[in-house]
C-alpha positions as CSV (number, residue, x, y, z in Angstrom):
1,N,9.7,0.3,-23.8
2,G,9.7,-3.1,-22.1
3,A,12.5,-2.1,-19.6
4,I,12.6,-3.9,-16.5
5,F,12.7,-1.4,-13.7
6,M,12.1,-2.3,-10.2
7,P,11.8,0.9,-8.3
8,T,13.5,1.5,-5.0
9,L,12.3,4.5,-3.3
10,I,14.5,6.4,-0.7
11,T,13.3,9.0,1.7
12,P,15.0,10.6,4.6
13,R,14.2,7.8,7.1
14,L,13.1,4.9,4.7
15,I,14.2,2.6,1.8
16,C,11.3,0.8,0.0
17,T,12.5,-2.0,-2.1
18,P,10.4,-4.8,-4.1
19,I,9.7,-7.6,-1.9
20,T,11.8,-10.8,-2.3
21,P,11.5,-14.5,-1.2
22,Q,13.5,-13.6,2.0
23,D,10.7,-11.2,3.1
24,W,8.2,-14.1,3.6
25,P,8.8,-14.4,7.4
26,F,8.0,-10.6,7.7
27,F,5.0,-10.7,5.3
28,L,3.6,-13.6,7.3
29,A,4.0,-11.9,10.5
30,L,2.3,-8.7,9.3
31,Q,-0.5,-10.7,7.7
32,Q,-1.3,-12.8,11.0
33,D,-1.2,-9.7,13.2
34,R,-4.8,-9.4,14.1
35,Q,-4.2,-5.5,15.1
36,V,-2.8,-4.8,11.5
37,M,-5.4,-6.8,9.7
38,R,-8.4,-5.8,11.4
39,Y,-10.0,-3.8,8.8
40,V,-8.2,-5.6,6.0
41,A,-9.0,-9.4,6.3
42,E,-9.9,-12.3,8.5
43,D,-7.5,-14.9,9.7
44,R,-6.3,-16.8,6.9
45,P,-4.1,-19.9,6.8
46,P,-0.5,-19.7,6.1
47,E,-1.2,-21.3,2.8
48,A,-3.5,-18.6,1.6
49,I,-1.2,-15.8,2.9
50,R,1.8,-17.6,1.0
51,E,-0.4,-17.3,-2.3
52,A,-0.9,-13.7,-1.9
53,F,2.8,-13.3,-1.2
54,D,3.8,-15.3,-4.3
55,T,1.6,-13.1,-6.6
56,R,3.8,-10.1,-5.5
57,L,7.2,-11.7,-6.2
58,P,7.4,-11.5,-10.1
59,V,9.4,-8.7,-11.6
60,W,7.1,-5.5,-11.8
61,S,7.2,-2.6,-14.2
62,P,4.8,0.1,-14.9
63,G,1.5,-1.6,-16.3
64,S,2.1,-4.8,-14.6
65,E,-1.2,-6.5,-13.4
66,H,0.1,-7.5,-10.1
67,W,0.9,-5.3,-7.0
68,L,4.0,-3.4,-7.0
69,C,4.9,-4.5,-3.5
70,L,7.6,-2.6,-1.7
71,V,8.8,-3.4,1.7
72,V,9.4,-0.4,3.7
73,R,12.5,-0.6,5.9
74,D,14.3,1.7,8.4
75,I,17.4,3.1,6.3
76,A,19.7,3.0,9.2
77,T,18.9,-0.5,10.5
78,Q,17.1,-2.1,7.7
79,T,14.5,-3.3,10.1
80,P,11.3,-4.0,8.0
81,L,8.5,-1.9,9.1
82,G,5.6,-2.4,6.6
83,V,4.7,-2.9,3.0
84,T,3.3,-0.4,0.3
85,G,2.6,-0.1,-3.2
86,Y,0.1,0.0,-5.8
87,R,-1.6,-2.0,-8.5
88,H,-2.9,-0.9,-12.0
89,H,-6.8,-0.9,-12.5
90,E,-6.2,0.8,-15.9
91,A,-3.0,2.0,-17.8
92,D,-3.1,5.3,-16.0
93,C,-5.2,4.4,-12.7
94,A,-4.0,2.6,-9.8
95,E,-5.1,1.6,-6.4
96,V,-2.5,2.3,-3.4
97,G,-2.2,0.1,-0.4
98,F,-0.1,-0.1,2.9
99,L,0.4,-2.2,5.8
100,F,2.6,-1.4,8.7
101,A,3.5,-3.6,11.6
102,T,2.0,-2.3,15.1
103,Q,5.3,-1.1,16.4
104,A,5.8,1.1,13.4
105,Q,2.6,2.8,13.5
106,G,2.1,6.4,14.5
107,K,5.5,7.4,13.7
108,G,4.9,9.1,10.3
109,Y,6.6,6.0,8.3
110,G,3.3,5.5,6.4
111,L,3.1,9.1,5.5
112,E,6.8,9.3,4.3
113,S,6.4,6.1,2.3
114,L,3.1,6.9,0.8
115,Q,4.3,10.4,-0.5
116,A,7.3,8.5,-2.2
117,V,4.9,6.0,-3.9
118,C,2.7,8.8,-5.2
119,R,5.6,10.7,-6.2
120,Y,7.1,7.6,-8.4
121,A,3.5,6.7,-9.7
122,F,2.9,10.2,-10.8
123,A,6.4,11.2,-12.1
124,E,7.7,7.8,-13.5
125,G,5.0,5.3,-13.3
126,G,2.5,7.1,-16.1
127,I,-0.3,7.5,-13.4
128,R,-3.0,10.0,-13.7
129,R,-5.2,9.0,-11.0
130,L,-4.5,7.1,-7.6
131,V,-7.3,5.5,-5.6
132,A,-7.8,3.9,-2.3
133,T,-10.5,1.8,-0.6
134,V,-10.5,2.0,3.3
135,T,-12.9,-0.2,5.3
136,A,-15.1,2.5,7.3
137,G,-13.9,2.9,10.6
138,N,-10.3,2.9,9.8
139,D,-9.7,6.3,10.7
140,A,-5.7,5.8,10.9
141,S,-5.7,5.0,7.2
142,K,-8.4,7.8,6.2
143,R,-6.1,10.5,8.0
144,L,-3.0,9.1,6.4
145,L,-4.5,9.3,2.8
146,E,-5.9,12.8,3.5
147,K,-2.5,14.0,4.7
148,V,-1.1,13.0,1.4
149,G,-4.0,14.8,-0.4
150,F,-6.5,12.0,-1.3
151,V,-9.9,13.2,-1.3
152,Q,-12.8,11.1,-0.1
153,E,-14.9,10.8,-3.2
154,G,-17.5,8.3,-1.8
155,E,-18.9,5.7,0.5
156,L,-20.0,2.3,-0.8
157,R,-22.6,0.8,1.8
158,E,-22.3,-2.8,2.9
159,A,-19.5,-3.4,0.3
160,F,-17.2,-5.6,2.3
161,W,-17.8,-8.6,4.4
162,L,-15.4,-8.9,7.4
163,A,-15.5,-10.6,10.7
164,G,-19.0,-11.8,10.3
165,R,-20.7,-8.6,9.2
166,W,-20.9,-6.1,6.3
167,H,-19.0,-2.9,6.5
168,N,-19.0,0.3,4.4
169,D,-16.0,1.2,2.1
170,W,-14.7,4.7,2.1
171,L,-13.4,5.5,-1.6
172,F,-10.4,8.1,-1.9
173,G,-8.8,9.5,-5.1
174,L,-5.9,11.6,-5.9
175,L,-5.3,13.2,-9.4
176,R,-1.7,13.9,-10.8
177,N,-2.5,17.4,-11.3
178,E,-3.5,17.9,-7.6
179,Y,-0.8,16.2,-5.9
180,R,1.6,18.6,-4.2
181,E,4.4,17.2,-1.9
182,N,4.9,18.4,1.6
183,R,1.2,19.8,1.9
């Protein structure tokens, strides 16, 4: 229908809203945190991070080619905790992603926000299949995906160059007809 709809996802503790230019300092800090980015990317200059940020700013609607990038905030304090979202690979298949600030990790925010993203993608986003790629060794992300119901479907050997060596990628998938909330 071409309607512009920028989703806001609300959970008991969190509000997830589309990224805006005002979120640049948080996005930059997240991307420059070596612990957060350990399995994701090498150190990059601020200009390269800015480029990635700018691709996430245009208005998003289901089917858009760029990331639906939602900033995850504490609903009470509005403190930004991380980013989450997805990007279409095909009309009905999308890749999920998430990054959380070090101090926000291990508190269930990833689980709560990823469940909201899955719920939105399957119920309103027209998505049939969600996928995720995790660098082998990133056990925290693997556990999070499995808690939500993702199944590890495979492993790509030496698929990702990071920190001077090749790493394997773990591939995960979740189908709409398998997804059950509050597993």
